[in-house]
VOKE-595144 format. One record per residue (C-alpha): x, y negated, z negated. Coordinates in steps of 0.5 Angstrom, whole numbers, plus 500, padded with zeros to 3 digits. Example, Ala and Ser with C-alpha at 12.3 -4.5 7.8 and 13.67 -1.06 7.14 Angstrom:
! residues 2
<site><east>525</east><north>509</north><up>484</up></site>
<site><east>527</east><north>502</north><up>486</up></site>
//
This chain:
! residues 504
<site><east>618</east><north>178</north><up>874</up></site>
<site><east>624</east><north>182</north><up>873</up></site>
<site><east>621</east><north>189</north><up>876</up></site>
<site><east>625</east><north>190</north><up>882</up></site>
<site><east>620</east><north>195</north><up>885</up></site>
<site><east>615</east><north>189</north><up>885</up></site>
<site><east>615</east><north>184</north><up>890</up></site>
<site><east>609</east><north>178</north><up>888</up></site>
<site><east>610</east><north>174</north><up>894</up></site>
<site><east>609</east><north>180</north><up>899</up></site>
<site><east>604</east><north>183</north><up>895</up></site>
<site><east>600</east><north>176</north><up>895</up></site>
<site><east>600</east><north>175</north><up>902</up></site>
<site><east>598</east><north>182</north><up>903</up></site>
<site><east>592</east><north>182</north><up>899</up></site>
<site><east>590</east><north>175</north><up>902</up></site>
<site><east>591</east><north>179</north><up>908</up></site>
<site><east>586</east><north>184</north><up>906</up></site>
<site><east>581</east><north>179</north><up>903</up></site>
<site><east>581</east><north>175</north><up>910</up></site>
<site><east>580</east><north>181</north><up>914</up></site>
<site><east>575</east><north>184</north><up>910</up></site>
<site><east>571</east><north>178</north><up>909</up></site>
<site><east>572</east><north>177</north><up>917</up></site>
<site><east>568</east><north>184</north><up>918</up></site>
<site><east>563</east><north>183</north><up>913</up></site>
<site><east>562</east><north>176</north><up>915</up></site>
<site><east>563</east><north>175</north><up>923</up></site>
<site><east>563</east><north>182</north><up>926</up></site>
<site><east>558</east><north>187</north><up>923</up></site>
<site><east>552</east><north>187</north><up>925</up></site>
<site><east>548</east><north>190</north><up>919</up></site>
<site><east>550</east><north>184</north><up>914</up></site>
<site><east>545</east><north>179</north><up>918</up></site>
<site><east>542</east><north>178</north><up>911</up></site>
<site><east>548</east><north>174</north><up>908</up></site>
<site><east>552</east><north>168</north><up>911</up></site>
<site><east>559</east><north>168</north><up>912</up></site>
<site><east>561</east><north>163</north><up>907</up></site>
<site><east>557</east><north>168</north><up>902</up></site>
<site><east>560</east><north>174</north><up>904</up></site>
<site><east>568</east><north>170</north><up>904</up></site>
<site><east>566</east><north>168</north><up>897</up></site>
<site><east>564</east><north>175</north><up>894</up></site>
<site><east>570</east><north>178</north><up>897</up></site>
<site><east>575</east><north>172</north><up>895</up></site>
<site><east>573</east><north>173</north><up>888</up></site>
<site><east>573</east><north>180</north><up>888</up></site>
<site><east>581</east><north>180</north><up>891</up></site>
<site><east>583</east><north>174</north><up>886</up></site>
<site><east>581</east><north>179</north><up>880</up></site>
<site><east>584</east><north>184</north><up>884</up></site>
<site><east>591</east><north>181</north><up>884</up></site>
<site><east>591</east><north>178</north><up>878</up></site>
<site><east>590</east><north>185</north><up>876</up></site>
<site><east>596</east><north>187</north><up>879</up></site>
<site><east>600</east><north>182</north><up>878</up></site>
<site><east>600</east><north>181</north><up>870</up></site>
<site><east>597</east><north>188</north><up>868</up></site>
<site><east>600</east><north>193</north><up>873</up></site>
<site><east>606</east><north>190</north><up>876</up></site>
<site><east>610</east><north>195</north><up>871</up></site>
<site><east>606</east><north>201</north><up>872</up></site>
<site><east>609</east><north>207</north><up>872</up></site>
<site><east>606</east><north>208</north><up>880</up></site>
<site><east>610</east><north>202</north><up>882</up></site>
<site><east>616</east><north>205</north><up>878</up></site>
<site><east>616</east><north>211</north><up>882</up></site>
<site><east>614</east><north>207</north><up>888</up></site>
<site><east>608</east><north>210</north><up>889</up></site>
<site><east>604</east><north>204</north><up>891</up></site>
<site><east>599</east><north>207</north><up>896</up></site>
<site><east>596</east><north>211</north><up>891</up></site>
<site><east>596</east><north>205</north><up>886</up></site>
<site><east>593</east><north>199</north><up>890</up></site>
<site><east>588</east><north>205</north><up>893</up></site>
<site><east>585</east><north>206</north><up>887</up></site>
<site><east>585</east><north>199</north><up>884</up></site>
<site><east>582</east><north>197</north><up>891</up></site>
<site><east>576</east><north>203</north><up>890</up></site>
<site><east>575</east><north>201</north><up>883</up></site>
<site><east>574</east><north>193</north><up>885</up></site>
<site><east>569</east><north>196</north><up>891</up></site>
<site><east>565</east><north>199</north><up>886</up></site>
<site><east>562</east><north>193</north><up>883</up></site>
<site><east>562</east><north>189</north><up>889</up></site>
<site><east>557</east><north>194</north><up>892</up></site>
<site><east>553</east><north>195</north><up>886</up></site>
<site><east>552</east><north>187</north><up>886</up></site>
<site><east>550</east><north>187</north><up>894</up></site>
<site><east>546</east><north>194</north><up>892</up></site>
<site><east>542</east><north>191</north><up>886</up></site>
<site><east>541</east><north>183</north><up>889</up></site>
<site><east>541</east><north>184</north><up>897</up></site>
<site><east>538</east><north>191</north><up>897</up></site>
<site><east>544</east><north>194</north><up>901</up></site>
<site><east>542</east><north>201</north><up>904</up></site>
<site><east>546</east><north>207</north><up>902</up></site>
<site><east>551</east><north>206</north><up>909</up></site>
<site><east>553</east><north>199</north><up>907</up></site>
<site><east>555</east><north>201</north><up>900</up></site>
<site><east>559</east><north>207</north><up>903</up></site>
<site><east>562</east><north>202</north><up>908</up></site>
<site><east>564</east><north>197</north><up>903</up></site>
<site><east>567</east><north>203</north><up>898</up></site>
<site><east>570</east><north>207</north><up>904</up></site>
<site><east>573</east><north>200</north><up>907</up></site>
<site><east>575</east><north>197</north><up>901</up></site>
<site><east>580</east><north>203</north><up>899</up></site>
<site><east>582</east><north>204</north><up>906</up></site>
<site><east>585</east><north>197</north><up>905</up></site>
<site><east>588</east><north>198</north><up>899</up></site>
<site><east>591</east><north>205</north><up>902</up></site>
<site><east>594</east><north>200</north><up>908</up></site>
<site><east>596</east><north>195</north><up>903</up></site>
<site><east>600</east><north>200</north><up>898</up></site>
<site><east>603</east><north>203</north><up>904</up></site>
<site><east>606</east><north>197</north><up>906</up></site>
<site><east>608</east><north>195</north><up>900</up></site>
<site><east>611</east><north>202</north><up>898</up></site>
<site><east>615</east><north>203</north><up>905</up></site>
<site><east>617</east><north>195</north><up>903</up></site>
<site><east>620</east><north>196</north><up>896</up></site>
<site><east>624</east><north>203</north><up>899</up></site>
<site><east>628</east><north>199</north><up>904</up></site>
<site><east>629</east><north>194</north><up>899</up></site>
<site><east>632</east><north>199</north><up>894</up></site>
<site><east>636</east><north>202</north><up>900</up></site>
<site><east>639</east><north>196</north><up>902</up></site>
<site><east>641</east><north>195</north><up>894</up></site>
<site><east>643</east><north>202</north><up>893</up></site>
<site><east>648</east><north>201</north><up>900</up></site>
<site><east>651</east><north>194</north><up>897</up></site>
<site><east>652</east><north>197</north><up>890</up></site>
<site><east>655</east><north>204</north><up>892</up></site>
<site><east>650</east><north>207</north><up>887</up></site>
<site><east>647</east><north>214</north><up>888</up></site>
<site><east>640</east><north>217</north><up>887</up></site>
<site><east>639</east><north>222</north><up>882</up></site>
<site><east>636</east><north>229</north><up>885</up></site>
<site><east>632</east><north>231</north><up>879</up></site>
<site><east>625</east><north>233</north><up>879</up></site>
<site><east>621</east><north>236</north><up>885</up></site>
<site><east>623</east><north>235</north><up>892</up></site>
<site><east>619</east><north>231</north><up>897</up></site>
<site><east>619</east><north>233</north><up>904</up></site>
<site><east>620</east><north>228</north><up>909</up></site>
<site><east>617</east><north>232</north><up>915</up></site>
<site><east>611</east><north>233</north><up>910</up></site>
<site><east>610</east><north>226</north><up>909</up></site>
<site><east>611</east><north>224</north><up>916</up></site>
<site><east>606</east><north>229</north><up>918</up></site>
<site><east>601</east><north>227</north><up>913</up></site>
<site><east>601</east><north>220</north><up>914</up></site>
<site><east>600</east><north>221</north><up>922</up></site>
<site><east>595</east><north>226</north><up>920</up></site>
<site><east>591</east><north>221</north><up>915</up></site>
<site><east>592</east><north>215</north><up>920</up></site>
<site><east>588</east><north>219</north><up>926</up></site>
<site><east>583</east><north>221</north><up>921</up></site>
<site><east>582</east><north>215</north><up>918</up></site>
<site><east>582</east><north>212</north><up>925</up></site>
<site><east>577</east><north>217</north><up>927</up></site>
<site><east>572</east><north>217</north><up>921</up></site>
<site><east>572</east><north>210</north><up>921</up></site>
<site><east>570</east><north>209</north><up>929</up></site>
<site><east>565</east><north>215</north><up>928</up></site>
<site><east>561</east><north>212</north><up>922</up></site>
<site><east>561</east><north>205</north><up>926</up></site>
<site><east>558</east><north>209</north><up>932</up></site>
<site><east>553</east><north>212</north><up>928</up></site>
<site><east>551</east><north>206</north><up>924</up></site>
<site><east>550</east><north>202</north><up>930</up></site>
<site><east>547</east><north>207</north><up>934</up></site>
<site><east>541</east><north>207</north><up>927</up></site>
<site><east>541</east><north>200</north><up>928</up></site>
<site><east>540</east><north>199</north><up>935</up></site>
<site><east>534</east><north>204</north><up>935</up></site>
<site><east>531</east><north>199</north><up>930</up></site>
<site><east>533</east><north>193</north><up>933</up></site>
<site><east>531</east><north>195</north><up>941</up></site>
<site><east>530</east><north>187</north><up>942</up></site>
<site><east>538</east><north>186</north><up>941</up></site>
<site><east>538</east><north>192</north><up>946</up></site>
<site><east>534</east><north>188</north><up>952</up></site>
<site><east>537</east><north>181</north><up>951</up></site>
<site><east>544</east><north>185</north><up>950</up></site>
<site><east>546</east><north>181</north><up>944</up></site>
<site><east>546</east><north>188</north><up>941</up></site>
<site><east>551</east><north>191</north><up>946</up></site>
<site><east>556</east><north>185</north><up>945</up></site>
<site><east>556</east><north>186</north><up>937</up></site>
<site><east>557</east><north>193</north><up>938</up></site>
<site><east>563</east><north>193</north><up>942</up></site>
<site><east>566</east><north>187</north><up>939</up></site>
<site><east>566</east><north>191</north><up>932</up></site>
<site><east>569</east><north>197</north><up>936</up></site>
<site><east>575</east><north>192</north><up>938</up></site>
<site><east>576</east><north>189</north><up>932</up></site>
<site><east>576</east><north>195</north><up>928</up></site>
<site><east>581</east><north>198</north><up>933</up></site>
<site><east>586</east><north>192</north><up>933</up></site>
<site><east>586</east><north>192</north><up>925</up></site>
<site><east>587</east><north>199</north><up>924</up></site>
<site><east>591</east><north>200</north><up>930</up></site>
<site><east>595</east><north>194</north><up>927</up></site>
<site><east>596</east><north>197</north><up>920</up></site>
<site><east>598</east><north>204</north><up>923</up></site>
<site><east>603</east><north>200</north><up>928</up></site>
<site><east>606</east><north>196</north><up>922</up></site>
<site><east>606</east><north>203</north><up>917</up></site>
<site><east>610</east><north>207</north><up>923</up></site>
<site><east>615</east><north>201</north><up>924</up></site>
<site><east>617</east><north>201</north><up>917</up></site>
<site><east>618</east><north>208</north><up>916</up></site>
<site><east>622</east><north>209</north><up>923</up></site>
<site><east>626</east><north>203</north><up>920</up></site>
<site><east>627</east><north>206</north><up>914</up></site>
<site><east>629</east><north>213</north><up>917</up></site>
<site><east>634</east><north>209</north><up>922</up></site>
<site><east>637</east><north>206</north><up>916</up></site>
<site><east>638</east><north>212</north><up>912</up></site>
<site><east>641</east><north>216</north><up>918</up></site>
<site><east>645</east><north>210</north><up>921</up></site>
<site><east>649</east><north>209</north><up>914</up></site>
<site><east>650</east><north>217</north><up>914</up></site>
<site><east>653</east><north>217</north><up>921</up></site>
<site><east>657</east><north>211</north><up>919</up></site>
<site><east>660</east><north>214</north><up>913</up></site>
<site><east>661</east><north>221</north><up>917</up></site>
<site><east>665</east><north>216</north><up>922</up></site>
<site><east>669</east><north>213</north><up>917</up></site>
<site><east>670</east><north>220</north><up>914</up></site>
<site><east>673</east><north>223</north><up>920</up></site>
<site><east>678</east><north>217</north><up>921</up></site>
<site><east>681</east><north>219</north><up>915</up></site>
<site><east>677</east><north>216</north><up>909</up></site>
<site><east>675</east><north>222</north><up>905</up></site>
<site><east>674</east><north>218</north><up>899</up></site>
<site><east>667</east><north>215</north><up>902</up></site>
<site><east>661</east><north>219</north><up>900</up></site>
<site><east>654</east><north>219</north><up>904</up></site>
<site><east>648</east><north>215</north><up>900</up></site>
<site><east>643</east><north>219</north><up>897</up></site>
<site><east>637</east><north>215</north><up>897</up></site>
<site><east>631</east><north>220</north><up>896</up></site>
<site><east>630</east><north>227</north><up>893</up></site>
<site><east>628</east><north>229</north><up>900</up></site>
<site><east>632</east><north>234</north><up>906</up></site>
<site><east>636</east><north>228</north><up>908</up></site>
<site><east>638</east><north>226</north><up>901</up></site>
<site><east>639</east><north>234</north><up>900</up></site>
<site><east>643</east><north>234</north><up>906</up></site>
<site><east>647</east><north>228</north><up>904</up></site>
<site><east>648</east><north>231</north><up>896</up></site>
<site><east>651</east><north>237</north><up>899</up></site>
<site><east>655</east><north>233</north><up>904</up></site>
<site><east>658</east><north>230</north><up>898</up></site>
<site><east>660</east><north>236</north><up>895</up></site>
<site><east>664</east><north>239</north><up>901</up></site>
<site><east>667</east><north>232</north><up>902</up></site>
<site><east>669</east><north>232</north><up>894</up></site>
<site><east>672</east><north>239</north><up>895</up></site>
<site><east>675</east><north>237</north><up>901</up></site>
<site><east>679</east><north>230</north><up>898</up></site>
<site><east>681</east><north>235</north><up>892</up></site>
<site><east>684</east><north>240</north><up>897</up></site>
<site><east>688</east><north>234</north><up>901</up></site>
<site><east>690</east><north>231</north><up>894</up></site>
<site><east>693</east><north>238</north><up>892</up></site>
<site><east>696</east><north>238</north><up>900</up></site>
<site><east>699</east><north>231</north><up>899</up></site>
<site><east>702</east><north>233</north><up>892</up></site>
<site><east>705</east><north>239</north><up>895</up></site>
<site><east>708</east><north>235</north><up>900</up></site>
<site><east>711</east><north>230</north><up>896</up></site>
<site><east>714</east><north>235</north><up>892</up></site>
<site><east>717</east><north>238</north><up>898</up></site>
<site><east>719</east><north>231</north><up>900</up></site>
<site><east>723</east><north>230</north><up>893</up></site>
<site><east>726</east><north>237</north><up>893</up></site>
<site><east>729</east><north>236</north><up>900</up></site>
<site><east>731</east><north>229</north><up>898</up></site>
<site><east>734</east><north>232</north><up>892</up></site>
<site><east>738</east><north>237</north><up>896</up></site>
<site><east>741</east><north>232</north><up>901</up></site>
<site><east>743</east><north>228</north><up>895</up></site>
<site><east>746</east><north>233</north><up>891</up></site>
<site><east>751</east><north>234</north><up>897</up></site>
<site><east>752</east><north>226</north><up>898</up></site>
<site><east>755</east><north>221</north><up>895</up></site>
<site><east>749</east><north>216</north><up>895</up></site>
<site><east>744</east><north>216</north><up>890</up></site>
<site><east>737</east><north>218</north><up>888</up></site>
<site><east>736</east><north>210</north><up>888</up></site>
<site><east>739</east><north>209</north><up>895</up></site>
<site><east>732</east><north>213</north><up>897</up></site>
<site><east>728</east><north>210</north><up>892</up></site>
<site><east>730</east><north>203</north><up>895</up></site>
<site><east>730</east><north>205</north><up>902</up></site>
<site><east>723</east><north>207</north><up>903</up></site>
<site><east>721</east><north>201</north><up>899</up></site>
<site><east>725</east><north>197</north><up>905</up></site>
<site><east>722</east><north>201</north><up>910</up></site>
<site><east>714</east><north>199</north><up>907</up></site>
<site><east>716</east><north>192</north><up>906</up></site>
<site><east>718</east><north>191</north><up>913</up></site>
<site><east>712</east><north>195</north><up>916</up></site>
<site><east>707</east><north>191</north><up>912</up></site>
<site><east>710</east><north>184</north><up>914</up></site>
<site><east>710</east><north>187</north><up>922</up></site>
<site><east>703</east><north>190</north><up>921</up></site>
<site><east>701</east><north>182</north><up>921</up></site>
<site><east>703</east><north>181</north><up>928</up></site>
<site><east>698</east><north>183</north><up>934</up></site>
<site><east>703</east><north>187</north><up>938</up></site>
<site><east>703</east><north>192</north><up>932</up></site>
<site><east>697</east><north>192</north><up>928</up></site>
<site><east>694</east><north>198</north><up>932</up></site>
<site><east>700</east><north>203</north><up>930</up></site>
<site><east>702</east><north>200</north><up>923</up></site>
<site><east>695</east><north>201</north><up>919</up></site>
<site><east>695</east><north>202</north><up>912</up></site>
<site><east>695</east><north>210</north><up>913</up></site>
<site><east>701</east><north>210</north><up>918</up></site>
<site><east>705</east><north>205</north><up>913</up></site>
<site><east>704</east><north>210</north><up>907</up></site>
<site><east>706</east><north>216</north><up>912</up></site>
<site><east>713</east><north>212</north><up>913</up></site>
<site><east>713</east><north>211</north><up>906</up></site>
<site><east>713</east><north>218</north><up>904</up></site>
<site><east>717</east><north>220</north><up>910</up></site>
<site><east>723</east><north>215</north><up>909</up></site>
<site><east>727</east><north>219</north><up>904</up></site>
<site><east>728</east><north>225</north><up>908</up></site>
<site><east>731</east><north>220</north><up>913</up></site>
<site><east>739</east><north>223</north><up>911</up></site>
<site><east>736</east><north>231</north><up>910</up></site>
<site><east>741</east><north>233</north><up>916</up></site>
<site><east>747</east><north>232</north><up>911</up></site>
<site><east>746</east><north>238</north><up>908</up></site>
<site><east>749</east><north>241</north><up>914</up></site>
<site><east>755</east><north>237</north><up>914</up></site>
<site><east>762</east><north>241</north><up>911</up></site>
<site><east>764</east><north>238</north><up>904</up></site>
<site><east>770</east><north>236</north><up>907</up></site>
<site><east>767</east><north>231</north><up>912</up></site>
<site><east>761</east><north>229</north><up>908</up></site>
<site><east>765</east><north>228</north><up>901</up></site>
<site><east>771</east><north>225</north><up>904</up></site>
<site><east>773</east><north>218</north><up>901</up></site>
<site><east>777</east><north>216</north><up>906</up></site>
<site><east>776</east><north>213</north><up>913</up></site>
<site><east>773</east><north>219</north><up>918</up></site>
<site><east>777</east><north>221</north><up>923</up></site>
<site><east>774</east><north>221</north><up>930</up></site>
<site><east>773</east><north>228</north><up>931</up></site>
<site><east>770</east><north>228</north><up>923</up></site>
<site><east>765</east><north>222</north><up>925</up></site>
<site><east>763</east><north>226</north><up>931</up></site>
<site><east>761</east><north>231</north><up>926</up></site>
<site><east>758</east><north>226</north><up>922</up></site>
<site><east>754</east><north>224</north><up>928</up></site>
<site><east>751</east><north>231</north><up>928</up></site>
<site><east>746</east><north>230</north><up>922</up></site>
<site><east>740</east><north>226</north><up>925</up></site>
<site><east>740</east><north>232</north><up>930</up></site>
<site><east>741</east><north>237</north><up>924</up></site>
<site><east>735</east><north>234</north><up>920</up></site>
<site><east>730</east><north>233</north><up>926</up></site>
<site><east>731</east><north>241</north><up>928</up></site>
<site><east>730</east><north>243</north><up>921</up></site>
<site><east>723</east><north>239</north><up>920</up></site>
<site><east>722</east><north>242</north><up>927</up></site>
<site><east>723</east><north>249</north><up>924</up></site>
<site><east>718</east><north>246</north><up>919</up></site>
<site><east>713</east><north>243</north><up>923</up></site>
<site><east>713</east><north>250</north><up>927</up></site>
<site><east>711</east><north>254</north><up>921</up></site>
<site><east>706</east><north>249</north><up>918</up></site>
<site><east>703</east><north>247</north><up>925</up></site>
<site><east>703</east><north>240</north><up>928</up></site>
<site><east>702</east><north>234</north><up>922</up></site>
<site><east>703</east><north>227</north><up>922</up></site>
<site><east>708</east><north>227</north><up>916</up></site>
<site><east>712</east><north>232</north><up>919</up></site>
<site><east>712</east><north>228</north><up>926</up></site>
<site><east>714</east><north>221</north><up>923</up></site>
<site><east>719</east><north>225</north><up>918</up></site>
<site><east>722</east><north>228</north><up>924</up></site>
<site><east>722</east><north>222</north><up>928</up></site>
<site><east>726</east><north>217</north><up>922</up></site>
<site><east>731</east><north>223</north><up>921</up></site>
<site><east>733</east><north>223</north><up>929</up></site>
<site><east>733</east><north>216</north><up>930</up></site>
<site><east>735</east><north>212</north><up>925</up></site>
<site><east>742</east><north>211</north><up>927</up></site>
<site><east>740</east><north>209</north><up>934</up></site>
<site><east>741</east><north>202</north><up>936</up></site>
<site><east>738</east><north>197</north><up>939</up></site>
<site><east>743</east><north>196</north><up>945</up></site>
<site><east>744</east><north>204</north><up>946</up></site>
<site><east>750</east><north>205</north><up>943</up></site>
<site><east>748</east><north>209</north><up>937</up></site>
<site><east>747</east><north>216</north><up>937</up></site>
<site><east>745</east><north>222</north><up>937</up></site>
<site><east>741</east><north>220</north><up>943</up></site>
<site><east>743</east><north>213</north><up>946</up></site>
<site><east>736</east><north>211</north><up>946</up></site>
<site><east>736</east><north>203</north><up>947</up></site>
<site><east>730</east><north>198</north><up>946</up></site>
<site><east>723</east><north>200</north><up>945</up></site>
<site><east>725</east><north>207</north><up>947</up></site>
<site><east>727</east><north>208</north><up>939</up></site>
<site><east>721</east><north>209</north><up>935</up></site>
<site><east>719</east><north>203</north><up>931</up></site>
<site><east>720</east><north>208</north><up>925</up></site>
<site><east>727</east><north>209</north><up>926</up></site>
<site><east>728</east><north>201</north><up>928</up></site>
<site><east>725</east><north>200</north><up>921</up></site>
<site><east>730</east><north>205</north><up>917</up></site>
<site><east>736</east><north>203</north><up>921</up></site>
<site><east>736</east><north>196</north><up>918</up></site>
<site><east>733</east><north>199</north><up>911</up></site>
<site><east>739</east><north>204</north><up>911</up></site>
<site><east>744</east><north>199</north><up>913</up></site>
<site><east>742</east><north>193</north><up>908</up></site>
<site><east>742</east><north>198</north><up>903</up></site>
<site><east>749</east><north>201</north><up>905</up></site>
<site><east>752</east><north>194</north><up>905</up></site>
<site><east>749</east><north>192</north><up>898</up></site>
<site><east>751</east><north>199</north><up>894</up></site>
<site><east>758</east><north>201</north><up>892</up></site>
<site><east>762</east><north>206</north><up>895</up></site>
<site><east>768</east><north>209</north><up>894</up></site>
<site><east>771</east><north>206</north><up>900</up></site>
<site><east>768</east><north>199</north><up>899</up></site>
<site><east>765</east><north>195</north><up>893</up></site>
<site><east>758</east><north>192</north><up>894</up></site>
<site><east>757</east><north>186</north><up>898</up></site>
<site><east>752</east><north>181</north><up>896</up></site>
<site><east>746</east><north>180</north><up>899</up></site>
<site><east>747</east><north>174</north><up>903</up></site>
<site><east>754</east><north>178</north><up>906</up></site>
<site><east>749</east><north>183</north><up>907</up></site>
<site><east>744</east><north>178</north><up>911</up></site>
<site><east>750</east><north>175</north><up>915</up></site>
<site><east>753</east><north>182</north><up>917</up></site>
<site><east>745</east><north>184</north><up>919</up></site>
<site><east>744</east><north>177</north><up>923</up></site>
<site><east>751</east><north>179</north><up>927</up></site>
<site><east>748</east><north>186</north><up>929</up></site>
<site><east>741</east><north>182</north><up>932</up></site>
<site><east>740</east><north>185</north><up>939</up></site>
<site><east>746</east><north>189</north><up>939</up></site>
<site><east>745</east><north>194</north><up>933</up></site>
<site><east>737</east><north>192</north><up>930</up></site>
<site><east>731</east><north>190</north><up>934</up></site>
<site><east>731</east><north>182</north><up>933</up></site>
<site><east>723</east><north>183</north><up>931</up></site>
<site><east>725</east><north>188</north><up>925</up></site>
<site><east>730</east><north>182</north><up>923</up></site>
<site><east>725</east><north>177</north><up>923</up></site>
<site><east>721</east><north>181</north><up>919</up></site>
<site><east>727</east><north>182</north><up>914</up></site>
<site><east>729</east><north>174</north><up>914</up></site>
<site><east>721</east><north>173</north><up>912</up></site>
<site><east>721</east><north>178</north><up>907</up></site>
<site><east>728</east><north>178</north><up>904</up></site>
<site><east>727</east><north>176</north><up>897</up></site>
<site><east>723</east><north>182</north><up>897</up></site>
<site><east>729</east><north>186</north><up>899</up></site>
<site><east>733</east><north>183</north><up>893</up></site>
<site><east>727</east><north>184</north><up>888</up></site>
<site><east>727</east><north>192</north><up>891</up></site>
<site><east>734</east><north>192</north><up>890</up></site>
<site><east>734</east><north>190</north><up>883</up></site>
<site><east>729</east><north>194</north><up>881</up></site>
<site><east>732</east><north>200</north><up>883</up></site>
<site><east>739</east><north>200</north><up>881</up></site>
<site><east>744</east><north>206</north><up>881</up></site>
<site><east>745</east><north>209</north><up>875</up></site>
<site><east>753</east><north>207</north><up>876</up></site>
<site><east>752</east><north>200</north><up>876</up></site>
<site><east>747</east><north>200</north><up>871</up></site>
<site><east>752</east><north>203</north><up>866</up></site>
<site><east>757</east><north>197</north><up>868</up></site>
<site><east>752</east><north>192</north><up>867</up></site>
<site><east>751</east><north>195</north><up>860</up></site>
<site><east>758</east><north>195</north><up>859</up></site>
<site><east>760</east><north>189</north><up>862</up></site>
<site><east>762</east><north>183</north><up>857</up></site>
<site><east>755</east><north>179</north><up>858</up></site>
<site><east>751</east><north>185</north><up>855</up></site>
<site><east>755</east><north>186</north><up>849</up></site>
<site><east>754</east><north>182</north><up>842</up></site>
<site><east>757</east><north>175</north><up>841</up></site>
<site><east>761</east><north>178</north><up>835</up></site>
<site><east>764</east><north>184</north><up>839</up></site>
<site><east>766</east><north>179</north><up>845</up></site>
<site><east>770</east><north>174</north><up>841</up></site>
<site><east>774</east><north>180</north><up>837</up></site>
<site><east>776</east><north>183</north><up>844</up></site>
<site><east>778</east><north>177</north><up>847</up></site>
//
């Protein structure tokens, strides 16, 4: 069977269990069926249930009630319809009294309700697991079903059924004992009645307990899945959505929460876009006053990201270098030199080596950048982005041995973001052409960085650099300066062969 709502194996087991319990009751427990042997009753019941299962399996497996997961209604109806010919058969061939016929009709219908309820709850549990695993959502269309009313009706129905059955049995047994006084005198009647009460109580209690357990298990899974999703959202994963399982109170709340999360994500995306635009604007402002190019900004942020991703594999940095924090580093890195906007042109743009006095002025740009970002932080409120950006701007010229500036921090006192940017910034300065120096090769830049291990650079960061140096080469090649691209395009290696021969 291909119907995902139909479980053939479980249906067979529950039908067989119902047949066994009903047949045992009629053949061994009920004191009014002494005219029939246990084997006769089990034969009649077995034939009836086999016919029912064949109909259920081959004819009704794809019924609309199965598709709607209303098995309790379907199986109750099927069991009742099957009980009618069974009761008529007993009435015609064995002269069953009316109360015994009613017992057959009511008992079979009750077993159908219990069987269908178990199948229905099991199907819902399986469908919920499927929805969770496939991340599909339930369509909230049609009339809403109240989960509170369902639970109340379930409890009321179970209590009413138990009370009715026991009352019917009590009346029937009293009537039977009145017409069989000898069974009262020898005590067998009392034993038989007690045995019947115990049997019915255990069967009905077992079914009721199983139904309540499955119901609570389903509710627990729905609530737990929604709680887990909300925890992920609280941790920053606003792209997560609560599973919507059924059109009830929980489904409506989940749907409304998802709508709210859609709005929140849209607002957050807008804020991120505004943030990115601000970064680009501030970076462009710093770039417009500096000899460094926009490609330097792109390269350094890629270097920082590559180093951070490599270090995230180390146990000591796993808690800090989460994907979210690495993204913050990547977005914040372009602002590392934003403080240069406060440096006078005669110092910032000087093509020659700076004097000691001029260098002291240049050394103030980390503090200027950090103070500017602090002002923004006060206006906009504290945020992880501004905090990381300020941290990078302030500490990217600090050195591992404490000889850097502006605060002469050393070792782990330098934030990891500053240590990463220090290496990325120096490497890019070394491989880039400046008015005061030619562009160095990767190997020469690497050698200079290795000379600074333990003095300028954090040894662990240098180890990460060595592990991914090919990525640095690739990044440098991908984001070349416009001047370098222009020189390469005008190079003889890039001119047509005929023109090259003529010029030579």
